[in-house]
All heavy atoms as a GROMACS GRO file, in nm:
protein
  594
    1MET      N    1 -11.346 -16.673   4.771
    1MET     CA    2 -11.216 -16.608   4.765
    1MET      C    3 -11.228 -16.483   4.677
    1MET      O    4 -11.286 -16.488   4.570
    1MET     CB    5 -11.113 -16.705   4.710
    1MET     CG    6 -10.973 -16.651   4.711
    1MET     SD    7 -10.848 -16.771   4.662
    1MET     CE    8 -10.870 -16.896   4.785
    2ASP      N    9 -11.170 -16.373   4.722
    2ASP     CA   10 -11.176 -16.246   4.651
    2ASP      C   11 -11.092 -16.252   4.522
    2ASP      O   12 -10.978 -16.297   4.524
    2ASP     CB   13 -11.125 -16.136   4.744
    2ASP     CG   14 -11.137 -15.998   4.684
    2ASP    OD1   15 -11.208 -15.982   4.583
    2ASP    OD2   16 -11.075 -15.906   4.740
    3THR      N   17 -11.150 -16.206   4.413
    3THR     CA   18 -11.079 -16.208   4.284
    3THR      C   19 -10.953 -16.124   4.288
    3THR      O   20 -10.850 -16.163   4.232
    3THR     CB   21 -11.172 -16.155   4.173
    3THR    OG1   22 -11.293 -16.230   4.175
    3THR    CG2   23 -11.107 -16.170   4.037
    4ASN      N   24 -10.958 -16.008   4.357
    4ASN     CA   25 -10.838 -15.924   4.367
    4ASN      C   26 -10.725 -15.997   4.438
    4ASN      O   27 -10.608 -15.978   4.404
    4ASN     CB   28 -10.869 -15.793   4.438
    4ASN     CG   29 -10.932 -15.691   4.347
    4ASN    OD1   30 -10.930 -15.706   4.225
    4ASN    ND2   31 -10.989 -15.588   4.404
    5ASN      N   32 -10.756 -16.079   4.539
    5ASN     CA   33 -10.652 -16.156   4.607
    5ASN      C   34 -10.584 -16.252   4.511
    5ASN      O   35 -10.462 -16.268   4.513
    5ASN     CB   36 -10.711 -16.234   4.725
    5ASN     CG   37 -10.747 -16.145   4.841
    5ASN    OD1   38 -10.717 -16.026   4.843
    5ASN    ND2   39 -10.813 -16.203   4.940
    6VAL      N   40 -10.662 -16.316   4.426
    6VAL     CA   41 -10.606 -16.411   4.329
    6VAL      C   42 -10.518 -16.337   4.228
    6VAL      O   43 -10.408 -16.382   4.196
    6VAL     CB   44 -10.719 -16.489   4.258
    6VAL    CG1   45 -10.662 -16.575   4.147
    6VAL    CG2   46 -10.797 -16.573   4.358
    7VAL      N   47 -10.564 -16.222   4.181
    7VAL     CA   48 -10.486 -16.144   4.084
    7VAL      C   49 -10.356 -16.096   4.148
    7VAL      O   50 -10.248 -16.104   4.087
    7VAL     CB   51 -10.568 -16.025   4.029
    7VAL    CG1   52 -10.482 -15.934   3.944
    7VAL    CG2   53 -10.687 -16.075   3.950
    8ARG      N   54 -10.362 -16.047   4.273
    8ARG     CA   55 -10.240 -16.005   4.343
    8ARG      C   56 -10.145 -16.122   4.360
    8ARG      O   57 -10.023 -16.107   4.342
    8ARG     CB   58 -10.274 -15.944   4.479
    8ARG     CG   59 -10.326 -15.804   4.472
    8ARG     CD   60 -10.326 -15.736   4.607
    8ARG     NE   61 -10.413 -15.800   4.704
    8ARG     CZ   62 -10.537 -15.764   4.731
    8ARG    NH1   63 -10.590 -15.660   4.667
    8ARG    NH2   64 -10.608 -15.826   4.821
    9PHE      N   65 -10.199 -16.240   4.391
    9PHE     CA   66 -10.114 -16.360   4.404
    9PHE      C   67 -10.043 -16.389   4.273
    9PHE      O   68  -9.921 -16.408   4.270
    9PHE     CB   69 -10.199 -16.481   4.445
    9PHE     CG   70 -10.126 -16.612   4.429
    9PHE    CD1   71 -10.037 -16.654   4.524
    9PHE    CD2   72 -10.146 -16.690   4.316
    9PHE    CE1   73  -9.968 -16.774   4.509
    9PHE    CE2   74 -10.079 -16.810   4.300
    9PHE     CZ   75  -9.989 -16.852   4.397
   10LEU      N   76 -10.119 -16.392   4.164
   10LEU     CA   77 -10.059 -16.426   4.034
   10LEU      C   78  -9.955 -16.324   3.991
   10LEU      O   79  -9.847 -16.362   3.943
   10LEU     CB   80 -10.169 -16.439   3.928
   10LEU     CG   81 -10.264 -16.556   3.948
   10LEU    CD1   82 -10.379 -16.550   3.848
   10LEU    CD2   83 -10.190 -16.688   3.938
   11LEU      N   84  -9.985 -16.194   4.008
   11LEU     CA   85  -9.888 -16.091   3.971
   11LEU      C   86  -9.761 -16.101   4.054
   11LEU      O   87  -9.650 -16.095   4.001
   11LEU     CB   88  -9.949 -15.951   3.987
   11LEU     CG   89 -10.040 -15.904   3.877
   11LEU    CD1   90 -10.108 -15.773   3.916
   11LEU    CD2   91  -9.963 -15.884   3.747
   12THR      N   92  -9.776 -16.117   4.184
   12THR     CA   93  -9.658 -16.125   4.270
   12THR      C   94  -9.579 -16.252   4.244
   12THR      O   95  -9.456 -16.250   4.239
   12THR     CB   96  -9.700 -16.119   4.419
   12THR    OG1   97  -9.779 -16.003   4.439
   12THR    CG2   98  -9.578 -16.110   4.508
   13PHE      N   99  -9.648 -16.363   4.224
   13PHE     CA  100  -9.579 -16.491   4.203
   13PHE      C  101  -9.506 -16.494   4.070
   13PHE      O  102  -9.389 -16.530   4.063
   13PHE     CB  103  -9.679 -16.606   4.211
   13PHE     CG  104  -9.614 -16.741   4.203
   13PHE    CD1  105  -9.550 -16.794   4.312
   13PHE    CD2  106  -9.618 -16.814   4.085
   13PHE    CE1  107  -9.489 -16.919   4.305
   13PHE    CE2  108  -9.558 -16.938   4.077
   13PHE     CZ  109  -9.493 -16.990   4.188
   14PHE      N  110  -9.573 -16.456   3.963
   14PHE     CA  111  -9.514 -16.471   3.831
   14PHE      C  112  -9.430 -16.351   3.786
   14PHE      O  113  -9.338 -16.368   3.706
   14PHE     CB  114  -9.622 -16.501   3.727
   14PHE     CG  115  -9.681 -16.637   3.743
   14PHE    CD1  116  -9.811 -16.654   3.788
   14PHE    CD2  117  -9.606 -16.751   3.719
   14PHE    CE1  118  -9.865 -16.780   3.807
   14PHE    CE2  119  -9.659 -16.878   3.737
   14PHE     CZ  120  -9.789 -16.892   3.780
   15LEU      N  121  -9.460 -16.233   3.836
   15LEU     CA  122  -9.383 -16.116   3.794
   15LEU      C  123  -9.292 -16.063   3.905
   15LEU      O  124  -9.221 -15.966   3.885
   15LEU     CB  125  -9.478 -16.004   3.749
   15LEU     CG  126  -9.566 -16.036   3.630
   15LEU    CD1  127  -9.659 -15.918   3.601
   15LEU    CD2  128  -9.483 -16.068   3.507
   16GLY      N  129  -9.295 -16.126   4.021
   16GLY     CA  130  -9.208 -16.084   4.130
   16GLY      C  131  -9.236 -15.941   4.173
   16GLY      O  132  -9.350 -15.900   4.187
   17TRP      N  133  -9.130 -15.865   4.194
   17TRP     CA  134  -9.148 -15.728   4.245
   17TRP      C  135  -9.210 -15.637   4.141
   17TRP      O  136  -9.270 -15.535   4.176
   17TRP     CB  137  -9.018 -15.672   4.299
   17TRP     CG  138  -8.909 -15.658   4.200
   17TRP    CD1  139  -8.816 -15.752   4.168
   17TRP    CD2  140  -8.880 -15.544   4.120
   17TRP    NE1  141  -8.733 -15.702   4.070
   17TRP    CE2  142  -8.769 -15.575   4.040
   17TRP    CE3  143  -8.939 -15.418   4.108
   17TRP    CZ2  144  -8.714 -15.485   3.951
   17TRP    CZ3  145  -8.884 -15.329   4.018
   17TRP    CH2  146  -8.773 -15.363   3.941
   18ILE      N  147  -9.201 -15.669   4.012
   18ILE     CA  148  -9.269 -15.588   3.910
   18ILE      C  149  -9.420 -15.596   3.933
   18ILE      O  150  -9.491 -15.497   3.918
   18ILE     CB  151  -9.232 -15.636   3.768
   18ILE    CG1  152  -9.083 -15.611   3.743
   18ILE    CG2  153  -9.316 -15.564   3.664
   18ILE    CD1  154  -9.031 -15.672   3.616
   19GLY      N  155  -9.467 -15.713   3.974
   19GLY     CA  156  -9.608 -15.728   4.007
   19GLY      C  157  -9.649 -15.638   4.122
   19GLY      O  158  -9.757 -15.579   4.121
   20SER      N  159  -9.561 -15.624   4.222
   20SER     CA  160  -9.595 -15.537   4.334
   20SER      C  161  -9.597 -15.391   4.292
   20SER      O  162  -9.674 -15.312   4.344
   20SER     CB  163  -9.501 -15.559   4.452
   20SER     OG  164  -9.373 -15.509   4.426
   21LEU      N  165  -9.513 -15.353   4.196
   21LEU     CA  166  -9.520 -15.216   4.142
   21LEU      C  167  -9.653 -15.193   4.071
   21LEU      O  168  -9.717 -15.090   4.088
   21LEU     CB  169  -9.406 -15.192   4.041
   21LEU     CG  170  -9.268 -15.166   4.099
   21LEU    CD1  171  -9.164 -15.164   3.988
   21LEU    CD2  172  -9.265 -15.036   4.176
   22ILE      N  173  -9.696 -15.292   3.992
   22ILE     CA  174  -9.824 -15.282   3.922
   22ILE      C  175  -9.938 -15.271   4.023
   22ILE      O  176 -10.026 -15.186   4.010
   22ILE     CB  177  -9.845 -15.403   3.829
   22ILE    CG1  178  -9.744 -15.399   3.714
   22ILE    CG2  179  -9.987 -15.406   3.774
   22ILE    CD1  180  -9.736 -15.527   3.635
   23ILE      N  181  -9.935 -15.356   4.126
   23ILE     CA  182 -10.039 -15.355   4.228
   23ILE      C  183 -10.045 -15.218   4.296
   23ILE      O  184 -10.152 -15.164   4.319
   23ILE     CB  185 -10.014 -15.466   4.332
   23ILE    CG1  186 -10.038 -15.603   4.269
   23ILE    CG2  187 -10.104 -15.447   4.455
   23ILE    CD1  188  -9.985 -15.718   4.352
   24ASN      N  189  -9.928 -15.162   4.327
   24ASN     CA  190  -9.922 -15.036   4.401
   24ASN      C  191  -9.980 -14.919   4.323
   24ASN      O  192 -10.023 -14.821   4.382
   24ASN     CB  193  -9.778 -15.007   4.441
   24ASN     CG  194  -9.768 -14.910   4.556
   24ASN    OD1  195  -9.849 -14.914   4.647
   24ASN    ND2  196  -9.670 -14.825   4.553
   25HIS      N  197  -9.984 -14.928   4.191
   25HIS     CA  198 -10.029 -14.816   4.109
   25HIS      C  199 -10.158 -14.845   4.032
   25HIS      O  200 -10.186 -14.779   3.933
   25HIS     CB  201  -9.917 -14.774   4.013
   25HIS     CG  202  -9.795 -14.726   4.085
   25HIS    ND1  203  -9.792 -14.606   4.153
   25HIS    CD2  204  -9.674 -14.782   4.105
   25HIS    CE1  205  -9.674 -14.589   4.208
   25HIS    NE2  206  -9.601 -14.695   4.182
   26THR      N  207 -10.235 -14.944   4.077
   26THR     CA  208 -10.363 -14.976   4.013
   26THR      C  209 -10.470 -14.994   4.120
   26THR      O  210 -10.442 -14.982   4.240
   26THR     CB  211 -10.354 -15.106   3.930
   26THR    OG1  212 -10.329 -15.215   4.019
   26THR    CG2  213 -10.247 -15.099   3.823
   27SER      N  214 -10.588 -15.027   4.077
   27SER     CA  215 -10.698 -15.051   4.171
   27SER      C  216 -10.682 -15.182   4.246
   27SER      O  217 -10.764 -15.214   4.334
   27SER     CB  218 -10.831 -15.050   4.096
   27SER     OG  219 -10.834 -15.156   4.003
   28LEU      N  220 -10.578 -15.260   4.216
   28LEU     CA  221 -10.556 -15.386   4.287
   28LEU      C  222 -10.498 -15.363   4.426
   28LEU      O  223 -10.496 -15.453   4.508
   28LEU     CB  224 -10.461 -15.476   4.207
   28LEU     CG  225 -10.516 -15.528   4.075
   28LEU    CD1  226 -10.408 -15.600   3.997
   28LEU    CD2  227 -10.634 -15.620   4.101
   29LYS      N  228 -10.450 -15.239   4.451
   29LYS     CA  229 -10.396 -15.209   4.584
   29LYS      C  230 -10.513 -15.202   4.682
   29LYS      O  231 -10.611 -15.133   4.656
   29LYS     CB  232 -10.321 -15.076   4.581
   29LYS     CG  233 -10.260 -15.039   4.715
   29LYS     CD  234 -10.178 -14.913   4.706
   29LYS     CE  235 -10.269 -14.794   4.694
   29LYS     NZ  236 -10.198 -14.666   4.704
   30PRO      N  237 -10.505 -15.273   4.794
   30PRO     CA  238 -10.615 -15.268   4.891
   30PRO      C  239 -10.637 -15.126   4.942
   30PRO      O  240 -10.541 -15.056   4.970
   30PRO     CB  241 -10.567 -15.360   5.004
   30PRO     CG  242 -10.461 -15.446   4.943
   30PRO     CD  243 -10.399 -15.363   4.835
   31ALA      N  244 -10.761 -15.086   4.955
   31ALA     CA  245 -10.795 -14.951   5.000
   31ALA      C  246 -10.738 -14.925   5.139
   31ALA      O  247 -10.754 -15.007   5.229
   31ALA     CB  248 -10.946 -14.933   5.001
   32GLY      N  249 -10.670 -14.813   5.155
   32GLY     CA  250 -10.613 -14.776   5.285
   32GLY      C  251 -10.478 -14.836   5.313
   32GLY      O  252 -10.421 -14.815   5.419
   33PHE      N  253 -10.422 -14.912   5.220
   33PHE     CA  254 -10.292 -14.975   5.239
   33PHE      C  255 -10.195 -14.925   5.133
   33PHE      O  256 -10.235 -14.879   5.028
   33PHE     CB  257 -10.302 -15.128   5.227
   33PHE     CG  258 -10.363 -15.195   5.345
   33PHE    CD1  259 -10.501 -15.202   5.358
   33PHE    CD2  260 -10.285 -15.250   5.445
   33PHE    CE1  261 -10.560 -15.263   5.466
   33PHE    CE2  262 -10.344 -15.312   5.555
   33PHE     CZ  263 -10.481 -15.319   5.565
   34LYS      N  264 -10.066 -14.935   5.163
   34LYS     CA  265  -9.967 -14.910   5.059
   34LYS      C  266  -9.879 -15.035   5.049
   34LYS      O  267  -9.853 -15.103   5.147
   34LYS     CB  268  -9.884 -14.786   5.088
   34LYS     CG  269  -9.798 -14.792   5.211
   34LYS     CD  270  -9.722 -14.662   5.226
   34LYS     CE  271  -9.637 -14.666   5.353
   34LYS     NZ  272  -9.559 -14.545   5.370
   35SER      N  273  -9.838 -15.063   4.926
   35SER     CA  274  -9.754 -15.179   4.901
   35SER      C  275  -9.611 -15.145   4.939
   35SER      O  276  -9.564 -15.035   4.915
   35SER     CB  277  -9.762 -15.217   4.753
   35SER     OG  278  -9.675 -15.323   4.725
   36ARG      N  279  -9.543 -15.238   4.998
   36ARG     CA  280  -9.404 -15.217   5.036
   36ARG      C  281  -9.314 -15.275   4.927
   36ARG      O  282  -9.246 -15.375   4.945
   36ARG     CB  283  -9.379 -15.280   5.171
   36ARG     CG  284  -9.467 -15.214   5.279
   36ARG     CD  285  -9.466 -15.285   5.408
   36ARG     NE  286  -9.331 -15.298   5.460
   36ARG     CZ  287  -9.297 -15.385   5.553
   36ARG    NH1  288  -9.386 -15.464   5.605
   36ARG    NH2  289  -9.173 -15.391   5.595
   37THR      N  290  -9.314 -15.208   4.811
   37THR     CA  291  -9.247 -15.258   4.693
   37THR      C  292  -9.098 -15.281   4.715
   37THR      O  293  -9.043 -15.383   4.672
   37THR     CB  294  -9.268 -15.162   4.575
   37THR    OG1  295  -9.409 -15.146   4.556
   37THR    CG2  296  -9.206 -15.214   4.448
   38LEU      N  297  -9.030 -15.188   4.780
   38LEU     CA  298  -8.887 -15.206   4.805
   38LEU      C  299  -8.861 -15.329   4.892
   38LEU      O  300  -8.760 -15.398   4.873
   38LEU     CB  301  -8.827 -15.081   4.868
   38LEU     CG  302  -8.816 -14.962   4.773
   38LEU    CD1  303  -8.762 -14.840   4.847
   38LEU    CD2  304  -8.729 -14.994   4.654
   39ALA      N  305  -8.950 -15.356   4.985
   39ALA     CA  306  -8.934 -15.477   5.066
   39ALA      C  307  -8.942 -15.601   4.978
   39ALA      O  308  -8.865 -15.695   4.995
   39ALA     CB  309  -9.041 -15.482   5.175
   40TYR      N  310  -9.037 -15.602   4.882
   40TYR     CA  311  -9.045 -15.715   4.788
   40TYR      C  312  -8.913 -15.731   4.713
   40TYR      O  313  -8.862 -15.842   4.700
   40TYR     CB  314  -9.155 -15.690   4.685
   40TYR     CG  315  -9.294 -15.726   4.727
   40TYR    CD1  316  -9.392 -15.629   4.739
   40TYR    CD2  317  -9.329 -15.859   4.751
   40TYR    CE1  318  -9.522 -15.662   4.775
   40TYR    CE2  319  -9.458 -15.892   4.787
   40TYR     CZ  320  -9.554 -15.793   4.799
   40TYR     OH  321  -9.681 -15.825   4.833
   41ILE      N  322  -8.859 -15.621   4.662
   41ILE     CA  323  -8.737 -15.628   4.581
   41ILE      C  324  -8.622 -15.686   4.661
   41ILE      O  325  -8.561 -15.786   4.621
   41ILE     CB  326  -8.698 -15.488   4.529
   41ILE    CG1  327  -8.804 -15.435   4.434
   41ILE    CG2  328  -8.562 -15.490   4.460
   41ILE    CD1  329  -8.788 -15.288   4.399
   42PHE      N  330  -8.589 -15.624   4.774
   42PHE     CA  331  -8.470 -15.665   4.849
   42PHE      C  332  -8.487 -15.801   4.915
   42PHE      O  333  -8.396 -15.884   4.909
   42PHE     CB  334  -8.433 -15.559   4.952
   42PHE     CG  335  -8.389 -15.430   4.888
   42PHE    CD1  336  -8.456 -15.313   4.914
   42PHE    CD2  337  -8.282 -15.427   4.801
   42PHE    CE1  338  -8.417 -15.194   4.854
   42PHE    CE2  339  -8.242 -15.310   4.740
   42PHE     CZ  340  -8.309 -15.193   4.767
   43LEU      N  341  -8.602 -15.826   4.976
   43LEU     CA  342  -8.620 -15.954   5.044
   43LEU      C  343  -8.628 -16.070   4.946
   43LEU      O  344  -8.580 -16.179   4.976
   43LEU     CB  345  -8.743 -15.950   5.134
   43LEU     CG  346  -8.728 -15.859   5.256
   43LEU    CD1  347  -8.860 -15.849   5.332
   43LEU    CD2  348  -8.619 -15.910   5.348
   44THR      N  349  -8.685 -16.046   4.829
   44THR     CA  350  -8.688 -16.153   4.729
   44THR      C  351  -8.548 -16.186   4.680
   44THR      O  352  -8.512 -16.302   4.665
   44THR     CB  353  -8.780 -16.114   4.612
   44THR    OG1  354  -8.911 -16.094   4.662
   44THR    CG2  355  -8.784 -16.224   4.506
   45MET      N  356  -8.465 -16.083   4.660
   45MET     CA  357  -8.326 -16.107   4.617
   45MET      C  358  -8.246 -16.177   4.727
   45MET      O  359  -8.174 -16.272   4.700
   45MET     CB  360  -8.259 -15.975   4.578
   45MET     CG  361  -8.312 -15.918   4.450
   45MET     SD  362  -8.238 -15.764   4.389
   45MET     CE  363  -8.139 -15.700   4.516
   46ILE      N  364  -8.262 -16.130   4.850
   46ILE     CA  365  -8.184 -16.185   4.962
   46ILE      C  366  -8.222 -16.330   4.989
   46ILE      O  367  -8.136 -16.412   5.020
   46ILE     CB  368  -8.203 -16.099   5.089
   46ILE    CG1  369  -8.135 -15.964   5.069
   46ILE    CG2  370  -8.150 -16.168   5.213
   46ILE    CD1  371  -8.168 -15.861   5.175
   47THR      N  372  -8.350 -16.362   4.976
   47THR     CA  373  -8.396 -16.499   5.008
   47THR      C  374  -8.405 -16.587   4.884
   47THR      O  375  -8.465 -16.694   4.889
   47THR     CB  376  -8.532 -16.496   5.078
   47THR    OG1  377  -8.629 -16.438   4.991
   47THR    CG2  378  -8.526 -16.418   5.208
   48PHE      N  379  -8.347 -16.542   4.773
   48PHE     CA  380  -8.345 -16.620   4.649
   48PHE      C  381  -8.485 -16.659   4.603
   48PHE      O  382  -8.508 -16.771   4.558
   48PHE     CB  383  -8.256 -16.744   4.663
   48PHE     CG  384  -8.116 -16.712   4.702
   48PHE    CD1  385  -8.073 -16.731   4.833
   48PHE    CD2  386  -8.027 -16.660   4.610
   48PHE    CE1  387  -7.944 -16.699   4.870
   48PHE    CE2  388  -7.897 -16.628   4.646
   48PHE     CZ  389  -7.856 -16.648   4.776
   49GLY      N  390  -8.580 -16.568   4.617
   49GLY     CA  391  -8.714 -16.590   4.566
   49GLY      C  392  -8.814 -16.645   4.666
   49GLY      O  393  -8.933 -16.648   4.639
   50ILE      N  394  -8.765 -16.691   4.781
   50ILE     CA  395  -8.856 -16.751   4.879
   50ILE      C  396  -8.954 -16.648   4.933
   50ILE      O  397  -9.073 -16.676   4.948
   50ILE     CB  398  -8.777 -16.818   4.994
   50ILE    CG1  399  -8.699 -16.936   4.939
   50ILE    CG2  400  -8.870 -16.862   5.106
   50ILE    CD1  401  -8.601 -16.996   5.036
   51TYR      N  402  -8.906 -16.525   4.961
   51TYR     CA  403  -8.997 -16.422   5.012
   51TYR      C  404  -9.106 -16.390   4.909
   51TYR      O  405  -9.220 -16.369   4.946
   51TYR     CB  406  -8.922 -16.294   5.048
   51TYR     CG  407  -9.014 -16.185   5.095
   51TYR    CD1  408  -9.067 -16.187   5.223
   51TYR    CD2  409  -9.054 -16.083   5.011
   51TYR    CE1  410  -9.154 -16.090   5.267
   51TYR    CE2  411  -9.143 -15.985   5.053
   51TYR     CZ  412  -9.191 -15.989   5.182
   51TYR     OH  413  -9.278 -15.893   5.223
   52GLY      N  414  -9.070 -16.387   4.782
   52GLY     CA  415  -9.170 -16.362   4.678
   52GLY      C  416  -9.279 -16.468   4.680
   52GLY      O  417  -9.397 -16.437   4.664
   53LEU      N  418  -9.242 -16.592   4.702
   53LEU     CA  419  -9.340 -16.701   4.712
   53LEU      C  420  -9.428 -16.683   4.835
   53LEU      O  421  -9.551 -16.695   4.827
   53LEU     CB  422  -9.268 -16.837   4.717
   53LEU     CG  423  -9.357 -16.959   4.735
   53LEU    CD1  424  -9.451 -16.974   4.615
   53LEU    CD2  425  -9.273 -17.083   4.752
   54VAL      N  426  -9.368 -16.652   4.949
   54VAL     CA  427  -9.444 -16.632   5.072
   54VAL      C  428  -9.540 -16.514   5.057
   54VAL      O  429  -9.657 -16.522   5.094
   54VAL     CB  430  -9.349 -16.611   5.192
   54VAL    CG1  431  -9.425 -16.566   5.316
   54VAL    CG2  432  -9.271 -16.738   5.221
   55ALA      N  433  -9.492 -16.402   5.002
   55ALA     CA  434  -9.576 -16.284   4.983
   55ALA      C  435  -9.691 -16.315   4.888
   55ALA      O  436  -9.802 -16.267   4.907
   55ALA     CB  437  -9.493 -16.168   4.931
   56SER      N  438  -9.664 -16.394   4.786
   56SER     CA  439  -9.769 -16.433   4.691
   56SER      C  440  -9.880 -16.510   4.761
   56SER      O  441  -9.998 -16.483   4.742
   56SER     CB  442  -9.711 -16.519   4.579
   56SER     OG  443  -9.613 -16.450   4.508
   57ILE      N  444  -9.841 -16.605   4.842
   57ILE     CA  445  -9.939 -16.685   4.915
   57ILE      C  446 -10.017 -16.597   5.012
   57ILE      O  447 -10.139 -16.611   5.026
   57ILE     CB  448  -9.870 -16.802   4.988
   57ILE    CG1  449  -9.815 -16.901   4.884
   57ILE    CG2  450  -9.966 -16.873   5.084
   57ILE    CD1  451  -9.722 -17.006   4.939
   58CYS      N  452  -9.948 -16.504   5.077
   58CYS     CA  453 -10.016 -16.416   5.174
   58CYS      C  454 -10.114 -16.322   5.105
   58CYS      O  455 -10.209 -16.275   5.169
   58CYS     CB  456  -9.914 -16.338   5.254
   58CYS     SG  457  -9.828 -16.444   5.372
   59ASN      N  458 -10.095 -16.292   4.978
   59ASN     CA  459 -10.192 -16.211   4.905
   59ASN      C  460 -10.326 -16.283   4.894
   59ASN      O  461 -10.430 -16.219   4.882
   59ASN     CB  462 -10.141 -16.175   4.766
   59ASN     CG  463 -10.051 -16.055   4.768
   59ASN    OD1  464 -10.068 -15.966   4.849
   59ASN    ND2  465  -9.955 -16.052   4.678
   60LEU      N  466 -10.326 -16.415   4.898
   60LEU     CA  467 -10.451 -16.492   4.891
   60LEU      C  468 -10.531 -16.480   5.021
   60LEU      O  469 -10.652 -16.491   5.020
   60LEU     CB  470 -10.422 -16.639   4.862
   60LEU     CG  471 -10.381 -16.673   4.721
   60LEU    CD1  472 -10.345 -16.820   4.711
   60LEU    CD2  473 -10.490 -16.638   4.621
   61VAL      N  474 -10.462 -16.459   5.132
   61VAL     CA  475 -10.529 -16.453   5.262
   61VAL      C  476 -10.522 -16.312   5.320
   61VAL      O  477 -10.525 -16.295   5.442
   61VAL     CB  478 -10.470 -16.557   5.360
   61VAL    CG1  479 -10.500 -16.697   5.312
   61VAL    CG2  480 -10.322 -16.536   5.380
   62PHE      N  481 -10.515 -16.211   5.236
   62PHE     CA  482 -10.506 -16.072   5.279
   62PHE      C  483 -10.626 -16.039   5.368
   62PHE      O  484 -10.740 -16.066   5.333
   62PHE     CB  485 -10.504 -15.980   5.158
   62PHE     CG  486 -10.496 -15.834   5.194
   62PHE    CD1  487 -10.374 -15.776   5.221
   62PHE    CD2  488 -10.610 -15.758   5.204
   62PHE    CE1  489 -10.366 -15.643   5.256
   62PHE    CE2  490 -10.604 -15.624   5.239
   62PHE     CZ  491 -10.481 -15.567   5.265
   63ASP      N  492 -10.599 -15.981   5.485
   63ASP     CA  493 -10.705 -15.948   5.581
   63ASP      C  494 -10.704 -15.797   5.607
   63ASP      O  495 -10.616 -15.747   5.676
   63ASP     CB  496 -10.683 -16.025   5.710
   63ASP     CG  497 -10.793 -16.002   5.813
   63ASP    OD1  498 -10.889 -15.927   5.784
   63ASP    OD2  499 -10.783 -16.061   5.922
   64PRO      N  500 -10.802 -15.723   5.552
   64PRO     CA  501 -10.802 -15.578   5.568
   64PRO      C  502 -10.826 -15.530   5.711
   64PRO      O  503 -10.805 -15.414   5.741
   64PRO     CB  504 -10.916 -15.532   5.476
   64PRO     CG  505 -10.998 -15.652   5.452
   64PRO     CD  506 -10.910 -15.771   5.469
   65SER      N  507 -10.867 -15.619   5.801
   65SER     CA  508 -10.888 -15.577   5.940
   65SER      C  509 -10.757 -15.566   6.017
   65SER      O  510 -10.754 -15.509   6.125
   65SER     CB  511 -10.983 -15.673   6.011
   65SER     OG  512 -10.924 -15.801   6.023
   66LYS      N  513 -10.649 -15.620   5.963
   66LYS     CA  514 -10.518 -15.612   6.028
   66LYS      C  515 -10.446 -15.484   5.987
   66LYS      O  516 -10.464 -15.435   5.876
   66LYS     CB  517 -10.432 -15.732   5.989
   66LYS     CG  518 -10.483 -15.864   6.039
   66LYS     CD  519 -10.388 -15.974   5.998
   66LYS     CE  520 -10.435 -16.109   6.044
   66LYS     NZ  521 -10.347 -16.215   5.997
   67ALA      N  522 -10.363 -15.432   6.076
   67ALA     CA  523 -10.285 -15.312   6.044
   67ALA      C  524 -10.174 -15.343   5.945
   67ALA      O  525 -10.131 -15.257   5.869
   67ALA     CB  526 -10.226 -15.253   6.171
   68ARG      N  527 -10.127 -15.468   5.945
   68ARG     CA  528 -10.020 -15.511   5.854
   68ARG      C  529 -10.054 -15.646   5.795
   68ARG      O  530 -10.110 -15.732   5.861
   68ARG     CB  531  -9.888 -15.525   5.928
   68ARG     CG  532  -9.828 -15.396   5.971
   68ARG     CD  533  -9.698 -15.423   6.042
   68ARG     NE  534  -9.625 -15.299   6.052
   68ARG     CZ  535  -9.496 -15.291   6.069
   68ARG    NH1  536  -9.424 -15.401   6.079
   68ARG    NH2  537  -9.436 -15.176   6.076
   69ASN      N  538 -10.016 -15.662   5.672
   69ASN     CA  539 -10.017 -15.790   5.605
   69ASN      C  540  -9.881 -15.799   5.537
   69ASN      O  541  -9.818 -15.698   5.511
   69ASN     CB  542 -10.128 -15.797   5.500
   69ASN     CG  543 -10.266 -15.810   5.562
   69ASN    OD1  544 -10.309 -15.917   5.597
   69ASN    ND2  545 -10.336 -15.697   5.576
   70ILE      N  546  -9.836 -15.919   5.504
   70ILE     CA  547  -9.705 -15.930   5.440
   70ILE      C  548  -9.709 -15.852   5.309
   70ILE      O  549  -9.794 -15.874   5.226
   70ILE     CB  550  -9.665 -16.076   5.418
   70ILE    CG1  551  -9.632 -16.139   5.551
   70ILE    CG2  552  -9.550 -16.087   5.321
   70ILE    CD1  553  -9.568 -16.274   5.544
   71GLY      N  554  -9.618 -15.757   5.296
   71GLY     CA  555  -9.609 -15.674   5.176
   71GLY      C  556  -9.692 -15.548   5.180
   71GLY      O  557  -9.680 -15.463   5.093
   72TYR      N  558  -9.778 -15.532   5.282
   72TYR     CA  559  -9.866 -15.414   5.291
   72TYR      C  560  -9.865 -15.359   5.432
   72TYR      O  561  -9.851 -15.431   5.529
   72TYR     CB  562 -10.011 -15.451   5.256
   72TYR     CG  563 -10.028 -15.499   5.115
   72TYR    CD1  564 -10.027 -15.633   5.087
   72TYR    CD2  565 -10.045 -15.408   5.012
   72TYR    CE1  566 -10.041 -15.678   4.956
   72TYR    CE2  567 -10.060 -15.452   4.882
   72TYR     CZ  568 -10.058 -15.587   4.855
   72TYR     OH  569 -10.072 -15.631   4.727
   73VAL      N  570  -9.881 -15.228   5.439
   73VAL     CA  571  -9.894 -15.160   5.568
   73VAL      C  572 -10.000 -15.052   5.552
   73VAL      O  573 -10.015 -14.995   5.444
   73VAL     CB  574  -9.759 -15.103   5.615
   73VAL    CG1  575  -9.709 -14.994   5.523
   73VAL    CG2  576  -9.764 -15.055   5.757
   74LYS      N  577 -10.081 -15.029   5.658
   74LYS     CA  578 -10.186 -14.926   5.649
   74LYS      C  579 -10.122 -14.789   5.632
   74LYS      O  580 -10.021 -14.759   5.693
   74LYS     CB  581 -10.274 -14.927   5.773
   74LYS     CG  582 -10.378 -15.036   5.766
   74LYS     CD  583 -10.500 -15.003   5.847
   74LYS     CE  584 -10.598 -15.117   5.823
   74LYS     NZ  585 -10.721 -15.101   5.888
   75GLU      N  586 -10.187 -14.708   5.550
   75GLU     CA  587 -10.134 -14.573   5.525
   75GLU      C  588 -10.164 -14.483   5.642
   75GLU      O  589 -10.253 -14.499   5.716
   75GLU     CB  590 -10.195 -14.515   5.398
   75GLU     CG  591 -10.150 -14.592   5.278
   75GLU     CD  592 -10.200 -14.533   5.148
   75GLU    OE1  593 -10.322 -14.527   5.127
   75GLU    OE2  594 -10.115 -14.493   5.068
   0.00000   0.00000   0.00000
């Protein structure tokens, strides 16, 4: 398992959308992708935290061969 995936999971899970802001502005952001930080903010609020949990889990199985992953889109 990739260490960056684990770090992204922990940041997103424990810090919520603040973690996605940190990811978007550090080397933890996957190369060629941009984080959809606003999506984290609004969907986490609307779903009472469930989306944040789902996005955190999806960070563990991030697949760079896909055009989209939950929370990320290719630039």
